[in-house]
C-alpha positions, 0 to 999 in steps of 0.5 A, a space after each residue: 922822829 927816826 934819827 936814822 941816816 936815811 931820814 936826814 935831809 941835807 941842809 943844802 936841799 931846804 927850800 927858803 920856806 922850810 928854813 924860814 917858816 919853821 914852827 919855832 925860832 930855834 929851827 929858824 936859827 938852825 935853818 939860817 946857820 946851815 946856809 953854806 952859799 950865797 945862792 941859798 942866802 939870796 933865795 932866803 932873803 928873797 923869800 922873807 922880803 916877799 912873804 913875812 918881812 921880819 926884821 929879826 930874821 932879815 938881820 940874822 940873815 945879813 949876819 949870815 951873809 957877813 960870815 959867808 963873806 968872811 969865810 971867802 976872804 979867808 980862803 
């Protein structure tokens, strides 16, 4: 994979499927960690509920939601 800047994709442009259907758990973890807004998070939760319903992934999404809420409270 080429690491030149033109090959990087802004994480905010990733679809829920791209974030949650990665080929390994490290990429899924990274996809969740890079969620920076509640709209994206809600879309990912809806996607997971509709497709896989994996409890560990839903827990990670819930944890990320709590982190985002905490950040909003700090601002």
